[in-house]
Phi, psi and omega in degrees: 000138178226155179222127178239127175238126178210136182207154170239014184291329183285324179202134185293341182255356178245134179230101174278146177226141174224124176236121178238131177232135182226137175275126182281339182274335182227168181268064176227152184203166178222141176227132180233121179247136180213140175233121181249132177248120177273096186295316173208200185301326185244341185262138176230141174235128182228150173220150183196176178217140176241127182237131178238136180219147174146176177298152185299334182266011180260170183302306181275330179296333177298337180254014185304326180271009183241030174301152183215155171238137185215162170226154176215146173240129185229136173246120182257128179228000000 
């Protein structure tokens, strides 16, 4: 099961995203949070975090020790 929330309703230049995925057969899940700032017409700055939880032999649990925090700068042309 997965759930995606993304909106620009709060501010036209900020876009928060939340993606949560959960395995119904096992106790494992993944959550990805991201915030994108549209600096101007072509430039984007984003930061986020990906979290994986579950038993070591499960789909998301295999990545449990690989949670990450990231930033990205993007130029769209």
